[in-house]
C-alpha positions as CSV (number, residue, x, y, z in Angstrom):
1,X,226.0,142.2,161.0
2,X,224.7,140.1,163.7
3,X,222.4,137.1,163.3
4,X,219.8,134.2,164.3
5,X,222.0,131.1,162.7
6,X,223.0,129.3,165.3
7,X,219.8,129.8,167.3
8,X,217.7,128.3,163.8
9,X,219.9,125.5,163.3
10,X,220.2,124.8,167.0
11,X,216.4,125.3,167.3
12,X,216.1,122.9,164.2
13,X,218.4,120.3,165.9
14,X,220.6,120.9,162.9
15,X,224.2,120.2,163.2
16,X,227.0,122.4,161.4
17,X,228.1,119.8,159.1
18,X,224.4,119.3,157.4
19,X,223.9,122.9,157.3
20,X,227.3,123.1,155.4
21,X,226.8,120.2,153.4
22,X,222.5,121.5,152.4
23,X,224.2,124.8,151.7
24,X,227.3,123.8,149.7
25,X,229.8,125.7,151.6
26,X,233.0,124.4,154.6
27,X,231.7,123.9,158.1
28,X,234.5,126.9,159.1
29,X,232.0,129.3,157.0
30,X,229.5,128.5,159.4
31,X,231.3,128.6,162.3
32,X,232.1,132.5,160.4
33,X,228.8,133.4,159.9
34,X,227.5,132.2,163.2
35,X,230.4,133.7,165.2
36,X,229.9,136.9,163.2
37,X,233.5,136.7,161.9
38,X,231.8,136.4,157.9
39,X,229.4,138.2,156.3
40,X,227.3,136.2,153.0
41,X,227.7,136.8,149.5
42,X,223.8,137.7,148.9
43,X,223.4,134.2,147.0
44,X,224.4,132.7,150.3
45,X,222.0,134.7,152.4
46,X,219.1,133.7,149.9
47,X,220.3,130.0,150.2
48,X,220.4,130.2,154.1
49,X,216.8,132.3,154.1
50,X,215.3,129.4,152.0
51,X,216.9,126.3,153.9
52,X,215.1,127.6,157.0
53,X,211.7,129.0,154.8
54,X,212.2,132.4,155.9
55,X,213.2,135.7,155.0
56,X,216.8,137.3,154.5
57,X,215.6,139.7,157.0
58,X,214.6,137.6,159.9
59,X,217.6,136.0,160.0
60,X,220.5,138.8,159.7
61,X,220.5,141.8,161.4
62,X,221.9,144.9,159.9
63,X,222.6,147.4,161.8
64,X,223.0,151.5,160.9
65,X,226.3,152.8,160.3
66,X,228.1,148.6,160.1
67,X,229.2,149.1,156.3
68,X,232.6,147.7,155.8
69,X,234.9,150.5,153.9
70,X,237.3,148.3,151.6
């Protein structure tokens, strides 16, 4: 899943550590989200959207055919 997290964070002058603290996750989690190595839980996605005062779908871009089969 693609996202605008890194762009939004940098645009607002927020460090990964600051965002991680606000969301109560590790800096590594933020890095993994930004690099697309990790998809957030629905709860974390809501927290991120609330932090940036945006809708989830404005931050995270779902691409058809991207469903993980586990």
